[in-house]
N, C-alpha and C positions, 0 to 999 in steps of 0.2 A: 521601783529605786529610782535615786535623787538624778537630775541631771547634775552634769559639775560642766561649766564653760571657763577657760582659761584659768582653772585652779579653784576656782570659785563655785561650791554646790548653791542650787538653785533651792529655797527650803522646800519641803516636801509636806507642811503637815497639813490635814484638812484646811485650817482657816488659810494657809496659803495657797492652795491650792483651788481655796473658792473664790480668791482674791484675784486670781491668776484670772478664772473663768470670770470674771463680773469684768475685769477692766476689759479684757477681749472682746465682749460681748459688748460694752459699752464705748471703747476707744476707737479713733480709725486706726487703723495699720499701723502708720506712722508714729502716732503714738503711744502705742502698745510697745512697737519696740524700742523707741524712744525710751520709754519706761524702764525697761529691762536692761538696757543698756545702762541706765544709772544706776541700778541697784548695780550691778557686775563691777561700772567704775568707782562706784562708792565702795563698795566691799573692799576691791584691789588697792583701793589708797587706805583704807582702815588697817589692810594688811602691812602695805610698806610701810605704815605710819606705826605700827605695831600697838593700835586701837582696842581697847576692849569693848564690841558690842554685841548687840542682840541681833543676829543676821535673820530672824524673823519680821522685827520691828524695823529694820533697815528695809526690808523689803517690803512690807506692808505700807511704807513712807515713799520710798520710790516709786511704787506702783499705782498710787490714790494721788502722786502729785500735781498730775495735770486732768485731775478729774473733773473740779469746777471750768474748766475749759467747753465741757460738756452739755450739753441745755440740759438734761435730765438732773444735773447737779449745779445747775446756775441758779443762784439766787438773782431776784431785778436788783440789789446794788452792793454789796458783798464785795469784796477783792475775789477774784478766783481764787487764790491762794487759800482764800478763808475756806470758802466751797469747799475746795476737796479736803482741810483739811476737817472740814465739819463730817464728811461724808467718811474719813479712814474712823474717826470717832466713834459713829453711829455703826460703821461694820465692826470695830473691834470690839465695841461695848457687847455687843451678840453673840461675844466669842466667852466672855466673860474675863479679858484682860483688866488688869489693875491700872486705877486710874494715872499713878505716876507713868505706867506707860505709855497710857494712849495722849498724856501730856506730851511725852518726847516725841511721838508720833504727829499730834498735832502740831508743835513746836517746827516742825523737820520739813513740815507742807505750808506751812504758813508764813516761813522764815525763808524759802528756797529761794525766792527773788531780792532779797536785803542783802546786799552784798557788805560784807564787815562783822556781822555779828553771830551768822550760824558756826564758822569757827571756835567759836570762844563756850559755846555750849554746849552740851552731851554729845558723844560721839556720834549716835544715830544722828542728831540735828546736823551737825558737822558734815558728815557722811553724804547726806542725801545731796546737799547741797554741793558738795565735795563732786558727788557725781555728774548733776546736772552744771557744773559750770566744766566740766571736764567735755559733755557730750555736747552742749549746745555753743559755748567759748571757745573750749579749746584750750582751756586754763590746765597748767599741768603736764599738757598734752606729752613732753618729752620726761615725764617722770614715769610713762609706765611704759613697758618693755612694747617691742616692734609684735611682738608675738603675744601679746595679752591684749593690746588694739585690733591686733587683725582674728583672733579668735573671739573677741565681742561681735564685732560687727560681721564675722561668719556666720555667727549665731542670730544675730538680729540686726540686718540690713539696713545703714544709714540710707542708700540709694542716692542719684542720681541728684537728685532736687531737696535733700535734706533741709539746707538753709533755707531758702526760700519756704518751704513746705511748714518748718516750724514755723516762720515769723506769720505765715497766713494763718497757720494754726492760731498761735495767738492771739490774733488782730479778729478774726471769728468768736472769740472767746469773749471778748471784751468791747467789741463794737456799741453792743447794745447799752454799755452803762461804762460808760468814758469819764465819768467820776470817779470811778472805781481805780483810775489811773494815775488818779495825782499822786505827787511825789514818790512814784515807783517806775520799773524799767518799762513798764509796759505803754508807758506815755510815750513812748519811743517809735513802738510799734504802733500805734495808732498816728502819731505823726508821719510815718513811714505811707498807711494805707487807707487810712481815712481824710480824704479829702476835705470835708467836714469837722474836723477835730480842730476842737481850739483849747492849747495846753493852758492848763492853769501856771498861774507864776505865784510861788509861794509869797514873795517878798510884795507884790501887787495886792495881795489877800491881806498881810498886812497893813499896808497904809493905807489899803480904802474897807477896814473894818468900822463898824458902827462907831469904835470908841472915839470920841474926841478930848483927849489927853490936856489940850490946852483948855477949852472951856470947863475940861473936871478940876485941875488943877486951880483953875481960877475962883470955882464955885465952893471949893475945898476951902480956900483962902478967905472967903467971904463968911464963911459959917460960923456965927455965933459958938458954936459947940468947940470950933476948935482953935479958938483963939488964943485958949490959956493951956492948950494942950502940950 
């Protein structure tokens, strides 16, 4: 019999149960409970917005969204979001899930820390981010009923130090590959937690690139091949 929390039924297929066990065995308690809350808040947001979504795909996206923070799934150079998306893709493929469904989950995980884009994608993508933003940032907090928040947290407690703990988890998952934080929110995490971190600057990279536009333009003007172009 499947579990129901705050009116949301937790997917109970073999694949969903296997995903739950894998995440439980791999992640810390903090990340496991966070991932379950992400699913629940994402699903509640979907119900409120009257979106049609695949609850099982949403569940996999939520459960795997932070797997890339774990050493077992962390690549040397890719963003942790991409690592988690790749882990989910490989997991879903073993259960014969179609490519379009896998792509939705991949996008949901890969984009969950990229504000301004997921809400315009398919519901599974939008709702994973909605769940993350609610649980981590408190966005749309007042759009959830008091009972909904209470029941979700009762089933999957935040604990007294979740805010600090989730920042620590982000730092531990990215500190070995700081270049992967360029242009995304995890740069703020390392700026706070790693005294040796040097934040890259987008404009500095442009201005310091190998292009020498003045010399290039001058060379073009002197090239006879372009004299009569």
